[in-house]
N, C-alpha and C positions, 0 to 999 in steps of 0.2 A: 767367314771371318770369325775370329775368336776375341773374346773380351770386347773392348771398346776401341780397338785400334785396327781399322780395316786396312791400313797401309802395310803394316808389318808382315802379315802372312800371305803376300801376294802369290809367291811360288807354291806355298803349301795349299792355298785355297784352290789352285788349279787342279792339283791332283785329287783333292777332296771332291770337287765338282764332278770330275770324270768318274770317280768311284761311285758317287751317289747316283749318277745317271745310269751306270751299268747295273747297279743293284736294282734300281727301279725296273729296268728292262728285263732283268732275270725274273722279277716277280710277275710282271705283266705278260711276259712271253715265255711260258715254261718250255724247257728244252734247250735254251741257250746254254753255252758253256758257262760254268760257274766261275765267279770272280773270287780270287783268293784275298787273304788279309793284306792290308796296306801298311807298310812301315810308316811310322810317324816320328817326328823329331822329339815330341814331348812324351814322357811317361804318363799314362792316363788309363782310366777305366770308364767305359761308357755302357749305358743300359738304355735300350730303346724299345718302345712298343708302337706298332703301326696297325692300322685297319684299312683294308681295301674293300669297297662296296660298290657293286654294280647296281644300276637302276633296272626296273622291269622293262622287258622288251615286248613289242607288239607282235602277236602271233595271229595267224589267220587260218580259217578252215571254211567249210561249207555247211549250211543248214538246209533243211528240206522245206520247200514252200509248195503246197498243193493248190493248184488252180483248176478251174473247170476243164481246160483243154490240155493242160500239161502239168508235169511236176518239175519245178525248177530247183537248182542247187546253187543259190547265190553265195559268193564269197563274203564272209563276215568276220569281223574282228572278234576273237574269242577272249574271255577273261583269262588272265594269267595269274594263277593262285600260287605258283611255286615261288619260294623265296629265291631271289637272284643270288649269283655267286658272291661269296664274301670270303676274305682271307684275314686271319689274325696272325700277326707275326711278333715274335720277341727276339731281340738281338742284343747280345752282350759281347763286348770287346775289351781287350786289355793289352797294354803295351808297356814293356818294362826294359830298363837298361840293365843288362847282366854285368857289363863292364863299361868303361868309357867308350868303347868302340863296338861292343856287341849288344844288339837289341833283339828282343823277342816280342812278337805280336800273336795274339790268339783271338779268334772269332767263334762265336756260337750263334746259330740262327735256327729258329723253330717256327714253322708255318703250319697253320691248320686252316683248311678251306672246305667249303661245302656250298651247295646251292644248285640252282638250275643253270645249265649251260647248253649251247647249241650242239647237237650231234650231227646235224645235216641240214640241207636246204632243198626245197622242192616247191612246186606249184600248189597253191591251196586246194585246187580241184583234185589233186591226187588223193585227197582224203587220208592224209597221214595224221593231221591234227583232228582227232575225232571230238566233236562237241559233247560235253556232259551237261545234263539238265538237272535242275533242282526240283522239278515237279513231274508227275506222271504224264501230264499232257504235253510235255516237252516244249514249254513256252518260255521258261526262265533259264537262260544260259548260266551255268555255274563254273565252267572251266573247260579244259581240253585234256584229252589223253593222247600222248604221242605214240606212234607206231613206227617201227623200222621197216615196215612193209606197206606199200601204198595200196589202199583199197583192197586189202586181202589178196594181192597179186593181180588184180584187174583194175588198173588206174582208171579213174572216172573222168577222163578228159580226152580230147582229140589233139592231134598234131598235124600241121601241114608240112609240106616238103622243106620249108625253111626252118622247121622245128619251132614254130610259134604255137603257144598253147591256146586251146579253145575250150571254154566251159561247155557243159552238157546239160541236157534235160531229157525227160521221158515224154514221148508223145502219147496220144490216146491209146495206142496199141502197146504201150510200155516198151517201145524201142528207144534206145539211147541215140540222141541226135545232137550235133554240135550247135552251139548258140553263138556267142560273141568271142572274139579273140581277147585273151586276158593273160598277159605275160607277167603278172605280179608273182612275186616269190614270198616265201615265208620260211623262218627258221623252224626246225623241229627240236623242241627242248626236252632235255632229260635231267633228272635230279641226281646229283652226286652226293652220296653219304660223306660225312666228315672224314678227312684223311690228314695225316700229319707228316711233314718232312722235317728231318733233323740234319743239320750240317755243322761240322766243325772243321776249321782250317787254321793254319799257322804260317808264320813267316819268321825266319831267322836272318838277321842283317848284320853285316860287318862293315864298319865305316872307316875309310881312310880319310886323309885330309881333303882330298878332292875326288873321291870315288866311293861308291857303295855297292856291295854285292848282296842280293837277296835270294834266299832259297825257301820255298814254301810248298805246301800241299794240304790236302784235306779229303774229306769224304762226305757225301750227301746220301741219306737213306730215306726211302719211302717204302710203302707196302709193295709197290709194283715197279720201283725204279731205284737203282743204286749207281752212284757215280763216284769215281775216285780221280783225283787230279793232282798234278805237281807242276811247279813252275820255277824258273830261274830268271832273274833279272838284275838290273843294276842301274847305276847312274854315274856319269862323268861330269865334273864341273871344270869349266875353262874360264879364262878371262876374268880372274878374280871372282869366280862364281856368278858372273853376269850371264854366262851361257851354260846351259845344262842339256846333256843328251841322256835320254832314258831309253832302255831297251829291255826286252823280255821275251821269253819263249815259254810255252805251256803245253801240257798234254793232259787229256781227259779220256778216261775209259769208262763206259757206262753199259749197264745191263738193264733191259726191260723184261719183266716177268709179270705180265698183266693177265689176271683172270677175267675173262669176258663174262658179261651178264648172262647167267644161266637162263633167265626169263626171256632173253632176246635171241637165243641161238636159233630158234625156229623162224625168226622174222628177218634176220639179215644173213648174208652169205659170207662165209669165211673161206670159200673154196680155193681162192688163189693162194692162201697161206697154209692150207691144210697139208701136213706131211703124212696123213693117214686118214682112213675113213672107217666107220664102224660097220661090221657085218651084221645085218639085221637078224640073221638066223642063229649064229653062235656067239656074237658079241666080241669077236676077235677084231683087232685093229689091222687093217690092210694098208701097208705102206704105199705112198704115192708121191710123185714129184710136186714141189711147189711151183708157183708161177709168178713169183715176186723176186725183185733183186736182193732183198734182205729180209730176214725174219721168217719165222715159221710158227705154226700152231700145233701144240701137242694136245690131243683129245683123250677123253676117257669114255668108256661105254658102260651102260647099265641097262637092266631089263625094265621096260616100260609096261607095267601091268595093264594100263588103260588101253594100249594098242596091241598088246600081246607079242611084242618083239623087242629086240635090243635097239637102243638108240643112244646118241651122244648125250652125256650128262654134264660134261665139263670141258672147257676149252681154255688153254693158257697160251698166250702169245709170247714167244721168246724173241728177243732181238739184242744185238750187240752194236755198239757205236763207239767210234773213236774221233777225237777232235785234237788237231794240232794247231797251235796259234803262235803268231809272232807279232811283236809290236816295237815300233821305233818312234821316239818323240824328241822334239827339240823345243826348249824354252829359252827365250831371250829377253833380258831386261832392256827395254828401249831407253828409258830414262828413269829418274828417281820415282816416278809415279806410274809407270806403264810396264806391262809384261805381255809378250806375245808368245803363243805356243802352237806347235804344229805336230800332229800325231798321225802315224800310219799304222794300220793293222791288217793282218791277214789270218783267216781261220779256214782250215780244211777239215770238213766233216765227212766221215764215211760210215757205212753200215746202215742200220735200221734208223731212219730219220723221220718216220711217220708217227702219227698219234693213234694208239690202239683203240681209242674210244670215239673216233670220227668215222662217219659213213658217208657214202655218195649214192644217190638214187640213180639207178640205171634202168633203161627201158629198151625193149625191142619193138620196132614199128615196121609193119609190112604195108606196102602200097601196091595196088593193082595198076597196071598200065593206064595212065590218064587220070588216076585218082589223086585228088588234092588233099583230102583229109582222111586220117586213119586213127583208130583207137589203139594205142600201144598196149603191150602186155609186159608183165614182169620178165626180167631177163632169164630167170631160171625158176620156173614154176611159180610159187607164191612169193618168192624173194625178190624185192626190188632194191634193198639196201646192200651195198658192198663196203667192206672195210677199205679205207683209203689206201692208195699205193703211191708213195713218193720215190723219187730217185734215191739211189744209195750213195750219192756223192754230192757235196755242196762246197763251193769255193766262194768265200765271202771276203770282200775288201772294204776297209773303213778308212775314211779320211776325216780329220778333225782340225778345225782352226779356232783358236780362242784368243780373246783379248781382254785383259784386265786393266782397269784404270782407277787410280785413287783420285778422288775429287777433293782437293784440299779445302776449299772454302766451306764445304758441307761436311767435312770429315767422314766421307762416305766412299764406297767402292762400287764400280760398275763392272759386271762380268757379261760378256757377249760371246756366244759360241755358235758355230755352224758345223754340222757333221753331214757327211754323205756316205752312204753304204751301197754297194753293188754286189750282186752275186750272179752265178750262172743259172739260177732258177728264173731269172728275168725280173727280179725285184730291184728297183732303184728307190732309195729312201733318203729324204732330206729332213734334217732337224735344225730348227732355229730356236735358240733360247737365250734369255737374258734375265739377270737379277740385279737388284740394287740393295747393297748392305748399308743400312743407316743406323748408327748408334744414336740413342736418344738421351743418354745420360743416366746416372744412377744405376748402371749395370744393365740397362735395357738395350736390345738391338732388334730391329725389325728388317726383314728381308722379303720384299715382294718379288715375284717372278712370273714370267710368261713363257710359254713354250708352244711351238707349232711343229707338227710332224706330218709328213706325207709320204706315201709309198705307192708304187705301182703293184699290180697283181703278179703272182707267180705264173709262169707259162702253163702250168697244169692245173691252176685253180679253175673250178667249174661249179655250176649250180645244178648240174645233171649231165649224165652221159647217155648216149643213144647208139644203138645199132640199127641202121636203116637198111631195109631190103626191099626189092621190087620183084614181084612175081613174074615169071616167064610163062607165057601161055602158048599152047599149041593152036592149030588152025581152028579147033572147035571151042576154043576158050577155056580149055582145061589147064590147070596149073601143072606144069611138068618140072619146074625148078624155080630157083630165084637167084638174083644177083645181089651182091653186097655193094651198097652205095656208101655206107659209112660204118666203121667199126669202133668199138670202145678204144679209147686211147691207152697207151702203155702206162701212163701215170695220171692220177687224178686225186683231187682233194677239194672239199668244200669248206675247209677250215677258214673262218672269216679272217684270221690273222694273216692269211696269204692273199687276201683280196686287195683291191685298190681302195684306199681310204685316206682320210686325214684326221688328225686330232688337234684340238686347240685346248689349251689348259692355262689356268691362272691359279696362283697360290700365294701363300704368305707364311713365313716362319718368324716366330717371336722367341727371343732368347733372353733370359734373365740370369745375371751373375749375382749369386747371393753373397758368397764370400770369395776370397781370392782362390781360384782354382776349382770352384764348384758352381755349376750353372744348370738351369733347367731350360729345355727347348721344346716348343710345340709348333706343329705346322699343319696346314691344310691345303690341299690342292684339288681342284675340280676340273674334270676332263669331259669334253664332248667328242664322240667318235662318229663321223659321218662320211659317207661315200662322196658327198658333194664337196667336201673340203679338200679333196685330192687335187694336187697341182695339175693344171691342164684339163681337169674334168675327166669324165669316163670312169668314175668310181662306182662302187657297188650301189645297188638300189637302196632306197631308204628303209627297207625291211630290216637291214643290218645295223641301223643307227641305234646308238644307246649312249647313256652317260654313266660316269662313274667318278668316285672320289676316293682320296687317300688322306688319312689323318694320322699323325704320329706325335709321340711325346718322348723325350729323351732326357736322361740325367747324365751329365758329363763331369768327370772329376779329373783334374790335372794334378797328378801326384807331386810333380816337381814344385808346382806353385803352392801346394798346401804346406810343404815343408820349408818354403822359402822365408827369409826374414820379412816381417811385416804381415805375414799370414795370420789370420785369426786363430789358426790351429797351432801356431808355434808359441813357445815361451810359457806354457802352463807349468805350474809347479808340480813336483813329482807325484802328488797324490790327487791331482785334478786331471783325470783323463776321461775321454768320452766313451771308451769301451767298457764292458763289464766283465767280471770274472765268473759270471753265472754259467751253469751247464748249458749246452746247446739245446735250443728249443724253448727255453724259458723267456717269456716276453715281459715287457713293462718292468724290467728289473733296474733301470737306471734313468736318470734325467740328465740334461745338459748342465754344465757348471754355472754359466752366467748368462744374463740377458744378451740377446743378439747372436748367440751361438747357433750354428746350423750343422746338422749331421745327416749323412746318407749311408744306408746299409743295405745289404742284399742277403737273403737267405733262401735256401732251397730245401724242399722236403719231398720225399718220395715214399709211397707205401705200396706193397704188393700183397695180393691175396690169392691163394691157390690151395689145392689139396682136396680133401673129401667134402662132399655135400653133407650138411648136418641138419637134423630136425631136433632142435634143442641142443642137447649134448650128445645125441646118438647119430652115428654114421648111417646114411641111407644110400642105397644103390641108385644107379642111373635110371633103371626102369621105374623105380618107385617115384623118382622126381618127374620123369616124363608123364607118368599116368596121373599124378596128384598135384603137380606144381603149377598148373595153369588154369585154375578156376573152372573145373569141369571139362576142360578140353585137354587132349594130349599135347604135350609141349613139342614144338618143332626143333628146338635147340636147348641145350643146357650149358650155362657158363662154367668154365673150368679155370679161368685166370682173369684177374683184374689188377690194373696198376694205375696209380694216380700220382702225378708230379705237380708240384706247386713252386712257382717263382714269386717271391715276395720282396717288395721294395719298401724299405723303411726310410721315411723322410721326417726328420725331427727339427723343430725350431723352438727356441726359448724366447718368448716375448718379455719375460721377467726372470729373475733369479729363481723363483719358487715354482714356476709353471713351464712345462714343456708340452708343446703340441706335436702330435704324431699322426701322419697319414700313411696308410699301408695299402697301396694298390697291389693287386696280385693277378697273376696269369697262371692258368692251370690247364692240364690236359689229362685225358683218361683213355685207357685202352682195355678192351674186353675181348677174350677169345671164347668161342663157342664150340660145343660138340654137337653135330647134327644128329637128329633122330631119324634113322633110316626107315622106320616103320610108320611115321606119321603120314596121314592122308590129308593133303591140302585141299581147301575148298575150291581152288581154281582148277582142280584136276591133276595137279602135280603130285609127285611122290617124293618124300624125303625132304629134309631141311638143309640141303646142300647150299642153297643161296645165301644162308646166313652163317655158314660154318667158318668163314674166315674172320680175322680180327676186325673189330669195329673200334673206331677212334673218334674222339671229339676234343675240342680245346677252345680256349678263348679267355676273355677277361673274367675273373671271378668277382666275388663281392668286395666292395671297397670299404676299408676300415678307417675310422677317425677316432682319435683318443686324446684325452688330456691327462698328463701325469703331474702329480702334485708332490712337492717335497714336504712330507708331514714331519719328518725328523731328519736332520742332516748333521752328522758328526764325522770326524776323520776316520773312525773305525766302525761306525754303525750308521745305516741309512734306512729310512722307512719311506716307501713310495706308495702313494694311492693313485689308482687309475680309474678313469670314467670314460666310457666311449661305447661305440656300437658299429655296426656294419650296414651298408646300404646295398640293396639287392641289384647290383649292376651287372651280374652275370646274365648271359643270354640263355633263356629257357626255350627258345623257338627253334633251335637247331635239332633236326630230326634225321633219321635214317631214311633212305629212299624206300618207297613202298614197293614190295615185291610179293610174290606168291607166298612167301614165308611170313612176312611181318605186316 
């Protein structure tokens, strides 16, 4: 709702609610088709900041307990010292009337995320989460180190024929023996260095008396993903605009170019995606066929001095994706206070639909005839982690039913929505949500909301894959062959977003209208994600449970309202204006004319640094920097480019004619590109700084400024302004790069 009249924009609020829900889904479920700009009736400019923060997850591993008769490996909860995933987003939008019938809308969104996220799932006894200790006696647990290979290729657990897990111990002869059945699971967490996504999109609309045509498109850019999209849609009004039909079609074309972790290439298998392999003798790439429906990995070879042979040094996963979408909606005004809407949607996705950073743990287990328990091995030497493989096609259907009701006695509005989604991956999803828009007077509006979501798991979702074989013996008990009882599936993924689960959330939005057409909005929503919340039960185990929250703040400016009669911004005399004539970049150059005035502004600043490395004013070469620039050690990388961008929001309010208060929140992002030193010897045994050679990014809230501006002298032709203020250190200094062999 806008302003203090929740009844007026019933039809507009329905579209706004749907757009907000889709935007949230795009944030929380990366990989969904992107949503384009939404045309609006009012000319406006909006600026919004939001923060998404996950809570820490429980992870489990095993520790060693030495007893007189055996050595046990009990499952233990391990400290989680990695910062959870967090996302900082800034969003700006503008909508303008080019003519009475032509409107233009533009959106810009920038997200920066980093933190610990699951890469796979397995049994704790697989010894994938290796405990780290804070003391030499190994009595104080300090954390966990994740591995993409279970137990160095020899998983430390047993399996029965029903694939139940059994913990193990060493007997007095140091033979590994099974103990108790334990089917508990745990996530394997990995830390993601900060990355930034930038998206721009537009929509051009032409309005007739009872119809609208929209044409839009945009692009989204990341280090490893690029998406381009276009859409056409419209609206038809009937029955004196009491009935509205909306329609739309869209197309998205995306490319994945993901550099896989160089430190992990020896721990997980990319065999199914590899289109070549490295010849150990001469370093040449030998072509080979892939074994996946979409995507391939391009490898590079280099000489490994430690092993005296050529080996793979780099792997880049390439994939292409296309999404076609169609939407049809009907809105009907039931009476002067009620609105009903029904929407149908269909999306067809083809190509590479997997996540290049998710793995599934796979094991091969052999049984002898009559044997009930067996110790599995890695499916290929020491590798037990496989890159996930998803189908190359997905057909998704969506249904939405919404009801809006204006409650006249309370001057409030109730919104109730139900959505159902079904796809041919086996996922059925239900969403129930409701919010209550309540004006409080004096420009204040409060909107509490509640939301429940439940989905079933995808057909190929799994927490582990197994190849089961039974030996065939001759009459003397010798193994002569084996028979396959179960093989690896064609498709598999342990991505928790494909599991069965439910989420329950509650939140509130508070909006304050300061002057006609200018308002500030802030909101907070808290979510709990649990397998037990799934409709009908049967959701994922509680190892996958976690909580998260989303907070946002927005400035909204309605340009039509500002210029309308009765606006506080209209009717100034010719020399009393809010803007200044100072050069760009000069701050604190003007105050507001009179008490009660409010002003909002936005500024953007970018700086780039590149070129030669300098020692004082003298140019120095790369070798000199590598040898002398890292405090007695040879540098692994050398910077060759850095860029910084700042988005600053100016909020000004005049409590008196002679005093103006100014708040300046800011959002910033930085990027640095490195040149690797091929000659550096790493302490972990690696060679060269290739792991840090790509661009590094970070971003988020910067320091917060607060200032007071005083009119020391005010004349029609001369003005003297004094300012006093400072900044608060609200920027996050805990964002770090993932630890690698280089850093």
